[in-house]
C-alpha positions as CSV (number, residue, x, y, z in Angstrom):
1,M,2.6,37.2,1.3
2,N,0.7,34.1,1.3
3,T,1.5,31.4,-1.4
4,A,-0.9,28.8,-2.7
5,I,0.3,25.2,-2.7
6,S,-1.8,22.9,-5.1
7,F,-2.5,19.4,-4.4
8,L,-4.7,16.5,-5.8
9,K,-6.9,14.3,-3.7
10,M,-7.3,10.7,-5.1
11,H,-8.2,7.4,-3.8
12,G,-7.9,3.6,-4.6
13,L,-10.9,1.8,-3.2
14,G,-11.3,4.4,-0.4
15,N,-7.4,4.3,0.4
16,D,-7.0,8.0,-0.1
17,F,-4.1,10.3,-0.7
18,A,-3.0,13.9,-1.1
19,I,-0.7,14.2,-3.9
20,F,1.8,17.2,-4.2
21,D,3.8,17.9,-7.4
22,A,7.2,19.3,-6.8
23,R,8.6,18.5,-10.2
24,V,8.5,22.3,-11.2
25,E,8.8,24.1,-8.0
26,A,10.1,22.8,-4.6
27,L,7.6,22.5,-1.7
28,P,8.0,24.3,1.6
29,E,8.1,21.8,4.7
30,L,4.7,20.5,5.4
31,D,3.2,19.3,8.8
32,I,2.1,15.8,7.3
33,A,0.5,14.7,10.4
34,A,-1.6,17.9,10.8
35,L,-2.6,17.8,7.1
36,S,-3.9,14.3,7.5
37,N,-6.4,15.1,10.2
38,R,-9.8,14.6,8.8
39,K,-11.3,17.3,10.8
40,T,-8.8,20.1,10.8
41,G,-6.6,19.2,7.8
42,I,-7.1,17.7,4.2
43,G,-7.7,14.2,5.6
44,F,-5.8,11.3,4.0
45,D,-4.2,7.9,4.7
46,Q,-1.0,8.7,2.8
47,M,0.6,11.6,1.2
48,A,2.8,11.6,-2.0
49,V,5.3,14.3,-3.1
50,L,6.3,13.9,-6.8
51,E,9.8,15.0,-8.0
52,N,11.7,14.6,-11.1
53,S,13.8,11.5,-11.6
54,Q,16.8,10.5,-13.7
55,S,15.7,7.0,-14.3
56,A,11.8,7.2,-14.3
57,D,9.0,9.3,-15.3
58,C,9.0,10.7,-11.8
59,F,10.1,10.0,-8.2
60,M,7.3,9.5,-5.6
61,H,8.0,10.1,-1.9
62,I,5.5,8.4,0.3
63,Y,4.5,9.3,3.8
64,N,2.0,7.8,6.2
65,A,-0.6,9.9,8.1
66,D,1.8,10.0,11.1
67,G,4.5,11.7,8.9
68,G,6.8,8.6,8.7
69,R,8.2,7.8,5.4
70,V,7.5,4.4,3.6
71,G,8.9,2.6,0.6
72,A,5.8,1.6,-1.2
73,C,2.2,2.1,-1.5
74,G,0.5,0.2,-4.2
75,N,-2.9,2.0,-4.4
76,M,-1.0,5.3,-4.5
77,T,1.2,4.0,-7.2
78,R,-1.8,3.3,-9.4
79,C,-3.2,6.7,-8.8
80,V,0.2,8.5,-9.6
81,A,0.5,6.1,-12.7
82,D,-2.9,7.4,-14.0
83,I,-1.7,11.0,-13.6
84,L,1.5,10.3,-15.5
85,L,-0.2,8.1,-18.2
86,N,-2.7,11.0,-18.9
87,E,0.0,13.5,-18.9
88,T,2.3,11.6,-21.3
89,G,0.1,9.6,-23.6
90,Q,2.4,6.7,-23.0
91,D,1.3,3.1,-22.8
92,K,3.4,2.5,-19.7
93,V,5.1,4.7,-17.2
94,T,7.9,4.1,-14.5
95,I,7.8,5.5,-11.1
96,E,10.8,5.6,-8.8
97,T,10.4,5.0,-5.1
98,D,12.4,4.2,-2.1
99,A,11.7,0.6,-2.7
100,G,12.9,0.7,-6.3
101,L,11.4,1.3,-9.7
102,L,7.8,0.4,-10.4
103,S,6.2,0.0,-13.9
104,A,2.5,0.8,-14.6
105,W,0.0,0.7,-17.3
106,K,-3.8,0.9,-18.0
107,S,-5.0,-2.7,-18.0
108,D,-8.7,-2.2,-18.5
109,A,-9.5,1.2,-19.9
110,A,-13.3,0.6,-19.8
111,Q,-13.2,0.1,-16.0
112,G,-10.4,2.6,-15.5
113,W,-8.2,0.0,-14.0
114,I,-4.5,0.5,-13.7
115,S,-1.8,-2.4,-13.1
116,V,1.4,-2.1,-11.3
117,D,4.3,-4.5,-11.3
118,M,5.2,-4.4,-7.7
119,G,8.4,-6.5,-8.2
120,Q,9.6,-9.6,-6.4
121,P,8.7,-9.9,-2.6
122,K,11.5,-10.4,0.0
123,F,11.0,-13.3,2.3
124,D,14.3,-13.4,4.3
125,W,13.8,-12.4,8.0
126,A,16.5,-9.6,7.8
127,A,14.8,-8.1,4.7
128,I,11.4,-7.8,6.3
129,P,12.9,-6.9,8.8
130,L,12.3,-9.1,11.8
131,A,14.3,-8.7,15.1
132,Q,15.7,-12.3,15.1
133,D,16.6,-15.1,12.7
134,C,13.4,-17.2,12.3
135,D,10.9,-18.7,9.9
136,S,9.3,-15.7,8.2
137,A,6.3,-17.9,7.2
138,A,5.6,-18.6,10.8
139,V,6.9,-16.0,13.0
140,P,7.2,-17.0,16.7
141,M,4.9,-14.3,18.2
142,E,1.4,-14.1,19.7
143,V,-1.0,-11.2,20.3
144,D,-4.5,-11.8,21.8
145,G,-4.6,-15.4,20.6
146,Y,-3.3,-14.7,17.0
147,S,0.0,-16.2,16.3
148,A,2.6,-17.3,13.7
149,P,1.8,-14.8,11.0
150,F,3.2,-15.1,7.4
151,T,5.5,-12.1,7.0
152,V,6.8,-10.6,3.7
153,N,8.2,-7.4,2.4
154,V,6.6,-6.0,-0.7
155,G,8.3,-2.7,-0.6
156,N,7.1,-2.5,3.1
157,P,6.6,-5.1,5.8
158,H,3.5,-7.0,6.3
159,A,2.2,-9.7,8.6
160,V,-0.7,-11.8,7.4
161,F,-3.0,-13.8,9.7
162,F,-5.4,-16.4,8.3
163,V,-8.5,-16.7,10.4
164,E,-11.9,-18.4,10.0
165,D,-13.7,-15.1,9.7
166,A,-11.9,-11.8,9.1
167,E,-15.1,-9.7,9.9
168,V,-15.2,-10.6,13.5
169,V,-11.5,-9.7,14.3
170,A,-11.3,-6.6,16.7
171,L,-8.9,-4.9,14.4
172,A,-8.8,-1.6,16.1
173,A,-7.7,-3.3,19.3
174,V,-5.3,-5.9,18.1
175,G,-3.9,-4.1,15.2
176,P,-1.7,-1.6,17.0
177,K,-0.4,-4.2,19.4
178,I,0.9,-6.3,16.4
179,E,2.2,-3.3,14.5
180,T,4.4,-2.3,17.5
181,H,5.4,-5.9,18.6
182,S,9.1,-6.1,19.5
183,I,9.7,-8.7,16.8
184,F,9.1,-6.0,14.1
185,P,11.8,-3.4,14.6
186,D,10.3,-1.1,12.0
187,K,6.8,-1.8,12.9
188,I,4.5,-3.7,10.5
189,N,1.4,-3.6,8.5
190,V,-1.2,-6.1,9.6
191,E,-3.7,-8.1,7.7
192,F,-6.3,-10.6,8.7
193,A,-7.8,-12.7,6.0
194,H,-10.0,-15.7,5.4
195,I,-10.2,-17.7,2.1
196,I,-13.6,-17.6,0.2
197,D,-12.5,-19.9,-2.6
198,D,-9.5,-20.6,-4.9
199,N,-9.7,-17.2,-6.5
200,N,-11.2,-15.0,-3.9
201,I,-9.9,-13.8,-0.4
202,R,-11.5,-11.5,2.1
203,M,-8.9,-9.1,3.8
204,R,-9.0,-6.4,6.4
205,V,-6.0,-4.2,7.2
206,W,-4.3,-2.2,9.8
207,E,-1.8,0.1,8.2
208,R,1.5,1.0,10.0
209,G,1.5,4.6,10.9
210,T,-2.1,5.2,9.8
211,G,-4.5,2.6,11.3
212,I,-7.6,1.0,9.7
213,T,-8.0,1.8,6.0
214,D,-10.5,0.7,3.4
215,A,-7.7,-0.7,1.3
216,C,-4.0,-1.5,1.1
217,G,-2.4,-2.3,-2.1
218,T,0.7,-3.8,-0.8
219,G,-1.3,-5.6,2.0
220,A,-3.4,-7.3,-0.7
221,C,-0.2,-8.3,-2.5
222,A,1.2,-9.8,0.8
223,T,-2.0,-11.7,1.4
224,L,-2.1,-13.2,-2.0
225,I,1.5,-14.2,-1.7
226,A,0.8,-15.8,1.7
227,A,-2.2,-17.6,0.4
228,A,-0.4,-19.0,-2.6
229,T,2.8,-19.9,-0.9
230,K,0.7,-21.8,1.7
231,A,-1.3,-23.5,-1.2
232,L,-4.6,-21.9,0.0
233,T,-5.4,-20.3,-3.3
234,Q,-4.2,-20.2,-7.0
235,K,-1.4,-17.6,-7.9
236,A,-4.0,-15.1,-8.9
237,A,-6.9,-13.9,-6.9
238,Y,-9.3,-11.1,-6.1
239,I,-8.6,-9.7,-2.8
240,H,-11.9,-8.3,-1.3
241,L,-11.2,-5.1,1.0
242,D,-13.6,-2.9,2.7
243,G,-13.4,-0.5,-0.2
244,G,-13.7,-2.9,-3.1
245,K,-11.6,-5.5,-4.8
246,L,-8.1,-5.8,-6.2
247,H,-6.7,-8.4,-8.5
248,I,-3.4,-9.8,-7.5
249,E,-1.3,-12.2,-9.5
250,M,2.1,-13.8,-8.8
251,N,3.5,-14.4,-12.4
252,G,5.9,-17.0,-13.6
253,E,8.9,-14.8,-12.7
254,G,7.7,-14.5,-9.1
255,R,6.8,-10.7,-9.7
256,I,3.5,-9.4,-8.2
257,I,1.2,-7.6,-10.5
258,M,-1.6,-5.5,-8.9
259,S,-4.7,-4.2,-10.8
260,G,-7.6,-2.1,-9.6
261,P,-9.5,1.2,-10.1
262,V,-8.5,4.7,-9.3
263,A,-10.6,7.7,-8.6
264,Y,-10.1,11.6,-8.6
265,V,-11.8,13.3,-5.8
266,Y,-10.9,16.9,-6.1
267,E,-8.2,19.6,-6.6
268,G,-7.3,22.0,-3.8
269,S,-4.7,24.4,-2.4
270,L,-3.1,25.2,0.8
271,M,-2.0,28.7,2.0
272,S,1.5,28.9,3.2
């Protein structure tokens, strides 16, 4: 007998997700890579499975399009937070992830913006992780003329390259080479960015295990951290991605606050 498995399709600035709710009933094993296919499956950048949590409003399991599990996804967190905020009627919700507890709230009801406290970034080479002890702010590697990226872990690892013009970078060619470089033992997300002014940065992203996406929340966080640390911008700025803009702030405690819109696409079901 066929059983229907419900899911919700959402996106944050075009960074899209399939969200499965296993808080009431456990899910059967899913072929995530097959479901992510945009011609023969649902089509998504990442997939979430929500379960009950002893210490938060829910536990969010996060998977990339290739089926690999990851610790954090900022845009997904904002989408799931909106679901929970609407369900509970609370002013703030907490989501447990492999990377820790994340709190979220509605920061601009008129625009439908959700803010998430992404916590404190990790700069130590072993926490990113890198394959060797080195300066994480200028990693000794080069691919196709791009070198010495600023690396940081914001729940998952990122390498940020500042360039004169992010638009002209051949991201589809260079992204996978950097992602799989030997100095990144767990692979890495790759950002190319250029500074517009003190409060605005243009960024493009190649996501580990997924490829080019319209937006990446943790990538935007990593880019602001890199720019502010290098004194290229203020400690708060708009990050302009292919899908729109996010506001990222490094507050006085060194915590990263990400704010931006969420969108509901459709409800669907799979037959198993």
